[in-house]
N, C-alpha and C positions, 0 to 999 in steps of 0.2 A: 341644511345638510353640510357636512364636513368638507373642506377641500384638500387638496394635496398638489405637490410639484409634480411635474412629469418625469421626475428622475426616478420614479420606482421606489419610493422609500416603504420601509416596512409598515404594514397595517398595524393599527392599535389591537391589542387582545381584547376578546370579548367571548363571554360565556353564554350570552342569552342568545346572540344571532351572529351569522356570519357576516363578513364584508368582502366587497369587492370593488375593484376600480372598474370605471365606466367612462369611456370617452364619448363626449357628443359628437355625433356625426361619423363615428368610427374612425380608427387609426391603422395605418398600415403597421404591421408587426416587425418595427425595424429593431427593436432590441434583442430579437432573436438572430439576426444576421452579423455573423462574426466579420471582424475585418479580414479575415484569411479568406473570406468568401470572394470569389471572383464576381458575384452578383450577375449569374448567367441566367438568371430567372429560376434556379433550382430550388429554391426556398419555397415552403409550403404558402401559397398564395390564397387569400380569402376570395370566395367567390366573387362579390361585387368588385373587387380590385383586379379581376383577370382582364376584363376589357379595358381598362384604362392604363395598365401597367404591363399586361401582357408577359413578356419573356424575361422581364428584370430590368428593364430600363429605369433610369431614376427620373425625378420629378425635376422639372425646372426650378429655379431659385425661388420665383413668385410662388408656385406652388407649395415649396419648401416652406416659405414663410407663412403661408396659410394652413401648413400641415400644423406648424408649431403654435400657431395661434388658436387651433382645435383642441390642441392638447392640453386643456385644462380639464383635470379630472375631479370627478365627485364621487364621493362614498354613498354607496347604496347598498342597504340591508337586505340579505337574503335569509332564506330559511336556513334551518340547521343542516350542517352537511355531513353525511356518513362518511367513515374513513375508507381511504381506498384501499384495494386488495392489495395484499403482501403475502406472496406465497411462502416465504421462509417463516413467518410467524405461526402457520400451521405445524411447523415442524421443528422449530427452534424455541424453546422455553428460556426465559431469562433473556429476552431481548435487551433489557436496558442495564446497563452498568452499575447504575446506583442502587446498591441493596443495602438494607440493614443487617448487620451480622450480630449474631448472638455471641457470648462468651465462648462457647465450645467450639463454633464456627470459626470465631477469630483464631484459635488454638490451631485448629486443624490447618487453616490458610497459612499461618506463620510456619507451620513444618513443611507445607508445599512450597514456601517462599524458599526456606533453606535447601530445599532437595532441587528446586530448578533454577534458583537464581544466582545462589552463592556457591556452588560446587566448584567452579574453576577457581575463583580466587580463594577460596578456602583451603585448596591443595596445593598451592604455590609454596609453602614451606617444605615441601618434599624435594624440590629441586634449586630454588633460587639460590642457596649458599653453593652448592655444587658447580652450579655454572659458572657463578661469579669468581670463585676460586680457582676453577679450571683455567681462567684468563689471567687471575693476578693471585699467584700462591701467597698464602698469609704466611709471612714470616715473624710476626710481631703480635703483641696485643693491641698495638695502635692500629695496625692493619685490619683487625677484625672489628674494632672500634668504629672505625673509618667505614667499613663495609656495612655494618649493623647501620650506622647514622645515615647512610644512603638510602638503605631499605625503608627505614622508618619515614623519613620525609619524601620518598617516591610514594609510598602508600597514603600519607597525608595529602599530598598535592593532588595525586592523579585519582585514584579511586574515591577518596573521601571529598576533596575540595571541588575537583572540577565535576566529576560525575555525579557523586551523591547530592551535593549542594546546589548544582548548576544544571548539568545537562539533563538530568531526569525530569526538569521543569520544562524541558524544550520537547515535551511529548505531543503527540498529536491525537489529543482527546483520550488519552490513554495508551496509544500506540507508540513503540519507541524503536529506535534502529534509525541507519542511515537513510531508508526510504521514508520513514515518516517524518523526517526533518526536510525533506525533499518535497513532500507533500505539504508540509506547512507552508513552505515557500511558495510553492506554486498555487497555494489557494490565495495567498495574500497579493501576490502578483502573477499574472499570466506568464510565468517562466516554462511551463510545459511546450516542447517542441511537436506534440501531437495537437493539431487545430481542431479540437472536438469540444472545446469548453463553450458554454452558452451562459449568458448573463443570468438566466433563470437559475442556473447552479448555485450562484451565491445567496439565492433566498432559501437555502437548506439551512435550518436551524444551527446544525454542527458546522455550518460554513461560519458562522457569525464568531469574530474574533476582534482584539483590539486594532481596529484598522488604523493606519497613519493619521494623525489629525493635520489640519490644515497650517498649525502653527510650527509643526515640525517638518521644515522643508527638508531637512535631510533625508527623512525617511521617504518622504515623495519623490525626491530626486532618485534615490536607489531604487524605487519601484518603476519610476519611468524608464531608468536605464535598462532595467531588467525586461520590460516587457518591449522596448523596442529595438534591443541589439540580439540578434541571432547568435552572435560570436559569443557573449555572456551566456545565452541560454545553454548553447552547445558546450561551454566550458563548465558551467554548473552542472550539466547531465555527464559530462565526462568524469568530473570529481565524484560524482555520486556513485557511479558504475565502477570507478577504480576502487572506491571503498567498499563497495559490495563484493568485487571479486576478492579482497582481502579479507573480507568476513568468511566466505566461504572457504577460502585457504586457511584461515583461523579453524574453522571447524574440521578440517582435516588434521591439523597438527596438534590440536588440543588433546583429542583422545590417545594419539600417539605418546605425546609427551607425558599425560597424567598416568596412563597405565604403565607405561615402561618404568616410570621414576618410582610407583608403589611396587611394583614386581621385583624390583632391584633390592628392595628389603630382604628377599630371600638369600641374596649373596652375602647378607650380613649374618644371617641366622643359621644358614648351611654353606659351609666353605666349599662345598664340592659344587655348587651351582656356578655354570659358566656364563658368559653373554648370549650364547647361542640358544640356551634353554630359556634364558629370560624372553629372547624374542619370541620363540615359539609359544611360551605361555601367555605373553601379552598378546599375540595373535588370536589364541583362543578367547581370552578374555572379552577381545573387540567383537568378536563374531557374536558372542551371545550378549553383549550390549547393544548393538544395532538390531538384532532380532527382537530385542524387548522394547524398541522404540515404538512399534506400532501400537503398544497398548494404550499410549496415551498419556499426557502430562499429568491429570489427577491422579490417575491409579498410580503410577510410577513415583510421583512426586509425593504422594502421600505414604508410599511403601518406604522410600528411601529419605524421607525427611527426617525421621527419627534418627535414623543412621548417620546422618550429617551432622545433626545436634550432638551426639555422642562424640562425633570426630572433633568438633570443635571444644568439647570438654576435655578430651584426649589432649589436644593441643594446647590449652592454656593450662593443663593440669601438669603436663611434662615440662612446660616451660618455667612454671613455679617453682616443680621440683629442682630443676637445674640451676635456677636463679639462688636458692636456698642453699643448694649443694656447692656450687662453685663461686658465689659472692654476688654482691649486688653491683660491682664495679661497671657492669654493662649498662647501668642507668647513665652513665654520663655520655652514653651517645645520642641523647636527646639533645646534646647541646651541638647545633651544625658545625661549629669549627672544627670537628673531626672529620668532616667532609673534606674541607680545604686542606688539612693534614693529609688525607689519604691521596689526594691527587699530587700534591707537592712531592711527596717520597718518589712516587713513579708514575709520572703523567701520563706515559703510553699505556702501561697496564691498567691504570686505573679507567683510562677511557675504553679500554677494550672490555674491561669487565661491566660497562655500563648495560650492554646487551642482556646479561644474567641479572642485574638488579632490576632491569624491566619487567621481569617476569614475576615479581612479587604483585604487580598491578594486573597480571593477566585475569581475564574475567571481567574487568570493568565495562567494556563495550557489550559483553554478554547480559551484564545488569541490566544495562540501558535498553537492551532489544527484547529482553524476555518482559519487559515492563508490560505487556499486553496482558500479561496473565494475573496481575496484580495492581494494588494501587501504589501511588508513589510514595505515599507515607508510610505505608507498610514497610516497603523496601528500604526507605531511609532510616525509619527506626530499627530495624533488624541489623544493617548494618554498623550504624553507629553504636547500638547497645550490645551488639553480641559479636558480630565478624571482626570488626575491627580491633576490640580488645583482646579478643583470642588470637588474631594474627601477631599482634604485638608481643604478646606474651610468648607465643610460639617462637618468634625469632629472637627474642631475647634470651629465652632459655638456650637455643641453639648457639649463640654467639658467647653465652656463659660457659658452654661447653668446649668451645673452641679455643677461647683463652687459655685454657687448662691444658688443650689437647692440640697444640699447633700444627702437629703433622697430619692431621685427619682432614683430608680436604674431600673426601668422597661419601656419599650416603651419611652426612651429617646428621639428619633428621633420626635415622634408624639407630645410628651410634649413640645418639642422646638419650635414647629409650633405657628407662630402668630394666634391668634384666627380669625383674618378677613380672613385668606386664609387657614383654616384648612381642610374644606373638598375638596375645590379642589386639594390640595396638596395629600390628601388620595387618591383622585383617581386617579391622576398621580403615586402615590407609587405604588398602586395596579397593573396599567397598566405596570409599569417598572419591576415590580415584575414577572409578566407574560413573559415579553421580555428575563427576566434574565433566565428564566426556557429554554427558547428556544435555549439560547446560548450552554448550554452544551449538549442538545440534538442534536443539529447539528455537534457539534464536535464528539459526538459518531458514528454518522452516517459514517462522514469521515473516522475515525479510524477503524470501522468494515470493511467498504470496502477495506483499505490498508490491513487488517489482512486477509480477504477472498483471496485477490489476492496472498498473501505470504504464505497461506495453512495453517494458523494458527486459522481460524476461520469456521464453516459449512456454506456452501453455502445458501445465503437468497436472496429474490427478492428484487432488487434495482430497483428504479424509480427514472430517471433523470428528474427533475422538471423545469429545464432551458435548452433551445436550444443554448444560447448564452455563458453559463458558464458550462463546464463539471463537475466541481467539487460539483455542488449543486444536492444533491440525498436526497432521502427517502426512508428509510427501514420500511415497513408496520409492519413486526412482532416485529422488535426492539422496534418501536414506541409504540406499544400496550404492549408489554413486560415492558417497561419502565413506562407506566402508571400505569399498575397493581401493580409494585412493589412500585411505589411512593405512590400510595393510602395506600398500606398495611404499610408502614412506618407512613404515617400521621395518620392513625387511631389506629396503635400500639402505638405509643409515645405520641401525642397528645400535645407537648410541643417544643417551639424552644430551650430551655435549653437542653433538652436531645437530640435533634436532632442535635444541634450545635456540640456537641461533636464527633457525628458520621461524620458530615461533614468535622471537622478537620482532623480526620484519613483519610479520601479518598482523601483531599486535598494534605495532606503530602506524602502520598504513591505514588501519581503520581510525586510530586515534585522532591522526592528523585530519582527516577528512571530516570528523565530527567535530573537531574544532571550528573549522573554517565554515561549517553549517551553520553552527551554534552562533558563531560570530555574525553572519548574514541575518540570523533570526534576532538576535540583539538590536542590529540597527534598523531592521526593516518592520518588526511587529512588537517586539518588548520596548522598542525606543529607548534604550537605556543611554545614559551619558556616554558621550564619546570617549571622555577618558576613561572611563569604566571598561569600555570596549576594548580600547587599546591595552589597557592593564592586562586584560584576558586573554588578548590575542599574542600579545608580547609573550606572556609568562608560560603558556602552555605550549602554544606552537614552537616557540625558542626551545622550550624544554624537551619536546617531542623530537623536534630536529636534531637537536643535541645527542639523543639516544639513537635515533635513526643513524646519524654518521657512524656510529659505534658498531651496529649491527652491519651496515653496509661494508664495513672494512674488512668483513669475515665473509663475505658472501662467497668466495671462491672456494670455500671449504666444502660446499654443497648446498648451502642456501638458495643460490641461483635457480635450484629445481622448482622452488615454491614461486619464485618471481615468474619464471614460464608458466608455471600452473595457473597463477592469478592473471597473467597476459591472455591466456587462452579464453578463462571465465569471461574475462574485460571484452574480448573480441566478439565473443557468443553474444554477450548482451547488447554490445552496440551493434551490431550486424542487424540482431532482431528488431531494436529499436529503430534503425534506420530504414529497414525494409517495410516495418508496418507504416512509418511515417510516409513513406513514398506511395504505398498504396492505398492509404486514406486520401492522400491529395490529390491523387489521380482519380479516385471514385468521386470526391467532391467537384474535380473539373468536368467529368463526363456524365454528370447526373443529367435527367431528362429535364428540358426545359417545360415550362408550364404553357407556352405557346404551342409545343407539340401536343401536350396533353390535350389541350382545348381543340385542336385541330383533329385528334384522334375521335372526339366526342365521346360521350358517356360510355358507350360500348367499347371503348378503346381499340377501336379498330379490329375486333374479334368478336367471337361468342361469349356473352356472360354467363356461364354455367352456374346452377344453384350450388351455394356453400361459401363458407369463409377461408380465405385463403390468408394465412400468417406468414408475411415475408419476413424473415430476419436480415437485417442489414447493420451495417456500422455506421450509417449516416445519420447524424442527428437532426438533419434538415434536408428537404428536398427529395425528389424522387429518384432512388438509385438506378444507375444504368443497367444493373443487373435483372430489372424489372422489365426494360425493353427486351431484354434477352429472353425472358421468360414468355414475352406477347409474341415474339417471332418463331419461337421453338414450339410452344404448346398450341393445339388445336383451339383451345378455349381458356377462358380465365373467369375465376371465380366471381360471381354476383357481388361479394363484398371482399375487400381487400385492406389488410391492417399491416402497416408497416410497422415491425416491432424492432426497435433498437436497444439493445442490452448497452448501457451506457455505464461505465466504470468513472464515478467522480472521484477526486482525490481527497475525500474524508472518510475516516474509519467506518462511519455507520450512516445511512440515510434513514432518518424516521420513517416509520410505516405509513403515516399520513402524508408524507412527501414523496413518496416512491415513484410516482407516475406522473407524466404529463401527456393530455390528449388533446390532439388537434384533427381538424378536416384537413383534408388534401384535395383540392379541386371542389366543384360545385357539390351540392348535396347528393344531386341524382348521380353522382358517379358511386357514390357509397364507399369512397375510401378514407382511411382514417390513420393518423400516426399515433403511436404508443411508444414513448421514451421512459424505459423503465431504468431508472437511476439506482446503482448500487453502490457501495464504499468499498474499500479494500478487505473490511472485516466482514461483510455481508455474507451470509450463507444460503446459497441455492439450491434447495433439495425440492424440486418440483415434480409433482405427480401430474402427467397430462391432462387427464380429465379435471382434475382441481384446478388447474391452471387456466383451462378453456372456460371453466364455469364463472370463475373468478372475473376473468377477462370480459366475458359478456357482461356480467352483471356491472362491472365497472364502465363498460361502454353506454350501458342504458342509463346509467347516473349520469354520466356526461351528457347525453342526449337530453334528458331531463332537464338539468341544469340550464342547457342551452336554451330550450324552450321557455324556461323560467325567465331568463334574461331578457328573451324578446318579449314576453309579457310585460316584465318591469319597464323596459325601455320604451314598449308602446305607451304606458300610462305616464310616463315622464315626458314624452314628446308625442303627445297626441295630436299637437296641432303641426307637425313636422309633415311636409307633404310626401306622401307615399313614393313617388318616382324617385324623388332626390333619396329616400332612405335606402332604396334598393341599391341605388347605385352607389353608396358610399358605406354600406354595412361591411362588416368583418367579423370574425369570429376566432377568438382564442380564449381559452380557459387554462390556466395554469393552476396547479393545486399547490399551495403556497403553504409556509411555515403554519404550524399549529391548526391545520384544517382551513386555512383560509382560502378564498377564490380570488386570483388575479385575473382580471380580465381586461384587455384592452379592446374596446369594441364590441360590437352586437352582431349576431348573425342576421341573414337575409330572410324577410318574411316571405319571399317569393323566389321561385327559380330563376336563373339566369334565362334572358330570352334567347329564343332560337336554339336552345340545346335539347336535343330529342331524348326521348325517355328510354331507359333500357328495355331490350326485347330479349326474352329468354326463348322464344319460339313457341309453338303450340303445345310442346309435350310438359312444358312447366307451368306450375300451379301458381308462380309468382305474380303478384301484380307491383312491377317495380316502378312505376311512375309515381311520382309525387306532385300532384297538380299544384302549381304556384300560386292558385287562387284560393285554397284551401285555408281554413282558418288554422291557426296555431295548434289547438287541440287535436284537429284531426290530421294534422300534418305529422304531430307527435306519435300518435296512434299508428298511423301507418308506418311510421319509420321503425318503431318497435315491433310491430309486427314482421316487419321485411327482416329484422334481425334474427326474431325467432325462428322463422321459416328456414333461414340461411343456416341457423346452427342444427335444426334439425335433419338439413341436407349432409353435413358433416364438416369438420374441421381439418383441413390439410396444410401442412407445413412446408412452406417453399423455403430452400435453402440454396442460395446462390455461392458458388466457391469462386472467387475471384483470386486469379494468380496474376503475378506481375513478370515481366520479362524487360530486360534493358535493349534499348533500340540498339539497332546495328552499329549506329554510328556513335554509339556510347564508348568511354574510354574503358581499356582492357580491365582495371580496377574495378569500375562499377560491374560490367558484365561477370567478372568472376565472384563478386560478394552477391548480386542479385540471382544469377542464373543457377549459381551452385550452392553457395554456402547458405543463403537465406532459402532457397527453395528447398535445400536438405533439412533445414531446421523445420519448416513448415509441414514438410512432407513426415517428420518423425514427432512433431510435438501433438499433444492432445487435440484430437479435433474439436471443432464447435459444436457438430450435433452430438458428441458425447458430454461436452459441458452443459448444453442446454438440454438434456435428457428428452429428446425428441424420439416420439415412437417411428419406427423404421416402416411400420405399415401404412404410416400415413404422411409420408416423406416424400417431397418431389425437389431433386436437385438439378442444377443446372451450373456448368462451369464456364467461366469468361476470363479471357486472359487480356491483361492490359500491358501497354508497352509504354515504359518510363524512361 
């Protein structure tokens, strides 16, 4: 037999047989007890350990030494294992990301990439020079060359060098955005404030990453500081929430800016069009735009992808035309010395124009956040080979036009269009602006879903618009909220010059947070040389702070409205996370101890009626306090109870065969089980109740059969072991591990605990609920499977407990205000858990419970 350490290292892969860990003499499941747990006995306790450990007291030092000595694990081969049930697999094809694409499919994907990812950055030439020269009127050719040089190197440094070459590799298994970076950090170090992580979560295959090695002490020190410092955890969360609020604010400003700048072209072609008419036309376009959002990314992206390709062709074509017509002198702008001359002539005006210059890099964060729809390589190649050259040619052409027309500072792009193709280009520009507006909206949908899964945003209805790609979603409430906010911005400001400054604030807020998070990932996960990390942080954070100082200088012009908007969003997310954390911690502290469960007996102090009760709760271990409320308020409880915990782990997708963890709760004749269903923030849950129940029962039967198989194998290995000692020390745990492997620490009892009575359903029931402890393994297995079938025939009832929290009377006023009013308002108006779980109302029983925090 092979041996392994007690540290729970990964099992070797095998095709012919499954493998599991078995501990001689049985071991208490310590690795499932998180350090945040109070050890009050609320953890799921194996049958044999109940008498010795009771309500959760610890072993003495001698007993702990003996326990460590027993933890010499050996590898035992079991039979082939069938996959765990997975509800989404029935409804969502294309579960796995890695697919082979044909040439035709690659072309279609490239068009969708243009339509979804690059719309925002692709339309920046419509307004960049307009905003820059509004702050710094050009009076000479040197001014134009300086502004052009500043734009060129901003494009090279931020969208190309930072995002395309560096940040895109910081994705979380294909997911991009602020929360994907936060999730990646939380998976590598326990930096999440919500204490619901289990060590078994790290056995999920998508959890595996380049963990810090022993040699790199720097990475280990950073990891230790993050895990032990609550202040650093809070600071990290605050940075993430600030960045997310700026992303949402960016999603409000982007449509307003893009559409208004495109519609402004009408003022060039038709002199009678005034600013008010531009606003009204923009409002009409925005309403149409957000109304089409519900059709999904694939459909809309494929439809508008060719249009955006034509737009990039027009952009480069017009640029080449203007360079040939007005001269190639603009190519001197590739010399960065003109940036120095630009600031030397008028430092104050040049500094103020930085906010407009930054707009050439808008859409960089959307390019990262929309990564969930496409691969890193496809985004990189499309940007380098098509987007960046076309943008550079477009800006060079506009600068060539300006050098010969120094008095033209507004609608520069439309004035530089040849008269023969003016109206076709205006039409394409308007269409491209509408596409650009969608880019940031789809990015927000993705980030909101990630934030909701990690407990940082109220639950909202999420519609999956594609059956082939799970990441393509639509959030109706968020869509209409963005529309209303966008219309308010357009009608309030009415000018792209004022909106442009607010646009810069939103973009820079997101960029700075991304820089900080990527720096942490470099230190903690990538383990990059410290000099490279300092160069990255100094260059990009310093550059972004320099830009940020410029836009803050104009905040009094109206940009403060955007800052207030972002602050409100930040407070909503922080209050939701704070209330969720308090609620979870309170439920952990008030869960029922195993001493109490043993005192109640297998009848739980009430009548056990035939049937199965599925009790949904948020605890990943222990018996929730809401179950005690069910016992006291209901005249009877079901003969079989399964605690179902839907647990969102910080990975994009949990593989199908690693979805569920099953364990017994209390002795066998209590007929109580726990099912922890683990979902990543990209996983889709579309459950049909009947299918879910059938798969749940089948999975439970497989679990019980494996348990019996383990008993048989352990009996073969330890045939000389005294039976009484075996009963006193056995325990049961089966974990569904990566690639279908079974991780088991301990073995179940061969007999029932002495002195525990059998369940009694009364004379009216046909159940034989007792499992005689003296039966052999086969008869015990048949009896338990028969018990499950009969319980299933009597019906499955969903037990849902609503736990609300209220601040104690002695709490501070601010805490009372936050918990009793703000958090309560959010919980009341967010999507209820019953809707998320698709529970049938005809078989639903609900009990409300209030916790004082």
